[in-house]
C-alpha positions in Angstrom: 100.0 121.1 -16.5 102.0 122.6 -19.4 98.8 123.9 -20.9 98.6 126.2 -17.9 100.7 129.3 -17.1 101.3 131.2 -13.9 99.2 134.4 -14.0 101.1 137.1 -12.1 100.7 140.8 -11.2 103.1 143.6 -12.1 105.3 142.7 -9.0 105.5 139.0 -10.1 103.2 137.8 -7.3 101.3 134.7 -8.3 97.6 135.2 -8.9 96.8 131.6 -10.0 97.0 129.3 -12.9 95.2 130.0 -16.2 95.1 128.2 -19.5 97.9 129.4 -21.8 95.3 130.3 -24.5 93.3 132.4 -22.1 96.5 134.3 -21.0 97.4 135.1 -24.5 93.8 135.9 -25.7 93.2 138.2 -22.7 96.7 139.7 -22.4 97.1 138.3 -18.9 100.6 138.8 -17.5 102.4 135.5 -17.1 106.0 134.2 -16.8 108.6 133.3 -19.4 112.3 132.5 -19.2 114.7 133.8 -21.9 118.3 132.6 -22.6 120.9 134.2 -24.7 123.8 132.1 -25.9 127.0 134.2 -26.1 130.3 133.8 -27.8 133.5 135.3 -26.2 133.5 138.0 -28.9 130.1 139.3 -27.7 128.0 137.8 -30.5 124.6 136.3 -29.6 122.8 133.4 -31.1 119.5 134.4 -32.8 116.8 131.9 -33.4 114.6 131.9 -36.5 111.3 130.6 -35.4 109.2 128.3 -37.6 107.0 131.4 -38.2 110.1 133.0 -39.8 110.4 135.7 -37.2 113.7 136.3 -35.4 113.8 135.7 -31.6 116.1 135.2 -28.6 118.4 132.2 -28.5 115.8 130.3 -26.5 112.7 131.1 -24.5 109.5 129.6 -23.1 106.8 129.7 -20.6 107.6 128.9 -16.9 105.5 125.9 -16.0 103.6 125.6 -12.7 105.9 124.5 -9.9 109.0 125.6 -11.9 111.4 128.5 -11.3 112.5 130.9 -14.0 116.0 129.2 -14.1 114.5 125.7 -14.3 112.3 126.8 -17.2 115.3 128.5 -18.9 117.4 125.3 -18.7 114.5 123.1 -19.9 113.8 125.4 -22.9 117.5 125.6 -23.7 117.7 121.8 -23.9 114.3 121.4 -25.7 115.0 124.0 -28.4 118.8 124.0 -28.9 120.0 120.7 -27.4 122.2 122.5 -24.8 122.4 121.0 -21.3 124.6 121.1 -18.3 125.4 124.8 -18.7 125.6 127.3 -15.8 123.2 130.3 -16.4 123.8 133.8 -15.3 120.7 135.9 -14.6 120.9 139.2 -16.5 117.7 140.8 -15.2 113.9 140.9 -15.3 111.2 142.9 -17.0 107.9 142.9 -18.9 107.3 142.6 -22.6 104.2 143.1 -24.8 104.0 140.7 -27.7 102.5 142.1 -30.9 102.4 138.7 -32.6 98.8 138.2 -31.8 97.8 141.3 -33.8 95.6 142.6 -31.0 95.7 146.3 -30.2 98.4 147.2 -27.7 100.1 143.9 -28.1 98.1 141.0 -26.8 100.0 138.5 -24.7 102.1 140.1 -22.0 105.1 138.5 -20.3 106.9 138.9 -17.1 110.4 137.6 -18.0 113.7 136.7 -16.5 116.7 136.8 -18.9 119.7 134.5 -18.5 122.9 134.2 -20.5 125.6 131.6 -21.0 128.6 130.9 -23.2 127.7 127.9 -25.3 127.3 126.6 -28.8 123.9 125.2 -30.0 123.5 121.4 -30.2 120.7 119.6 -32.1 117.9 122.1 -33.0 114.3 121.1 -32.4 112.7 121.1 -35.9 109.2 121.7 -34.5 110.2 125.1 -33.1 113.5 126.2 -34.6 113.9 126.9 -38.3 117.6 128.0 -38.1 120.1 129.8 -35.9 122.8 132.3 -36.6 125.3 134.4 -34.7 125.3 138.2 -34.8 126.4 141.4 -33.0 123.8 142.6 -30.5 124.5 146.2 -31.6 123.8 145.5 -35.2 120.7 143.6 -34.4 119.4 146.4 -32.2 120.1 148.8 -35.1 118.2 146.6 -37.5 115.3 146.3 -35.1 114.6 150.0 -35.4 113.4 149.4 -39.0 110.8 146.9 -37.7 108.3 148.9 -35.8 105.5 146.5 -36.4 107.4 143.4 -35.1 107.2 141.6 -38.5 110.9 140.6 -38.6 111.7 140.4 -34.9 109.4 139.3 -32.0 108.4 142.1 -29.6 109.8 140.1 -26.7 113.2 139.8 -28.4 113.3 143.6 -28.7 112.6 144.1 -25.0 115.0 141.4 -23.7 117.9 142.4 -26.0 117.8 145.9 -24.6 118.1 144.5 -21.1 120.9 142.2 -22.2 122.8 145.2 -23.6 122.5 147.4 -20.5 125.8 148.0 -18.7 126.0 145.9 -15.5 128.0 146.5 -12.4 129.1 143.3 -10.8 
């Protein structure tokens, strides 16, 4: 079933399953889970994808019959070799991915963002080229010089802004 994604409306209500390729080709809203690894000094782990673009610490599609948190934990282990970590949900939103090169973005994602304090383990060489730690403020500043999403993924830009919003807890 991992070749299918959960098509949702703007309120995150399930509309059914669609092939991942169709969701991306037609810009159908579907779910992804995002995780940011944090250090106590506030730095975040940035992932350099195989494509060379910079992205969240870890992220991936929510599979059918899976919650956002289950997908976040699975992706964290698959991509960065991190497991057994408690995740804190930061928030939710929608991103428009410009990677497809289609007008107005292409693939659209309904996302949930999680964070945790952890160090990466063994990187998945099929997905992750490298990782590095950086200040979120400096990354956000650098993102302003990348309006066409060539250096950073569009989803990373959306979720980083959510991560940096002040929270009341």
